[in-house]
N, C-alpha and C positions, 0 to 999 in steps of 0.2 A: 618144230618151233614151239607149238603149243605146250609141249612137254617141258621145253626149257622155260618158258614163261611161267608154267605152273610151279616148277621147282624154284624158280627165283622168287616167286610170289610167296610160296610156302617158307622159303628160307628168310624172306624179310620179315614175314609174320612172326616166325620163331624167334628171331633177333629182337624184335620189337617186344615181343611177350617176355623175353629173358630180361631186357631193359626195364620193363615195367614191374616185373616180379622183384628185381634187385632193388628197385626205387620204393617199392611196397615194403620191403623187408627193412630197409633203411628208415622209412617213416614210422613203421611199428616200432622198431628199435627206439627211435627218438621219443615216441608216444610213451613207451614204457619208461623210459628214463625220466621224462617229465612227471609221470605219475609217482615214481618214486620221490622225486624232488618235492612234489605237492605233499606227499604223505610225510616227509621229513619235516617240511615247513609246518604241517599241521601238529606233528609231534613236538616241534620247538614251541610252537604257540601254546600248546597245551602245558608243556613242561614250565613255560614262563608263567602260566596262570596259577599252576600248583605252587610254584615258588612264591608268587605274590601272596597266595592264601597262607602258606607256611609262615611267611613273615608276618602276616597279620595275626595268626594264631600265636606265634612267639611274643608279639607286641602285647596282645591280651593276656598271655600268661605272665608276662613281666609285670604288668599292671595289677593283676590279680595277686601276684607274690607281694608287691609293694603294699597293697590294701591289707593283706594278710599280716604283714609285718607292723603296719600301722595299728591295726586291731589289737595285735599282741602287745605293743608298747602301751596302748591305751589301758588294756586290762591290767598289765604290770603296775601302772600308775595308780589305778583304783584300788588294786589289791593292797598295795603298801599304805594307802591312806585310811 
């Protein structure tokens, strides 16, 4: 009888261990998925910041081009006079 109880107890422990192991794998998988999601969100946030900076650079470049054209126009006026 002790042997049967011992086998039953071992069997229950093994089953519980298997259930916990499967749950741990599931949680590890979910944690990994969430880490990837966080990395993607960070990447998207960084990309958004880069796009904002590029837009600011484009705006400044356009303004510089406009100022250059204005200087060239002024120079042409004074050269003609």
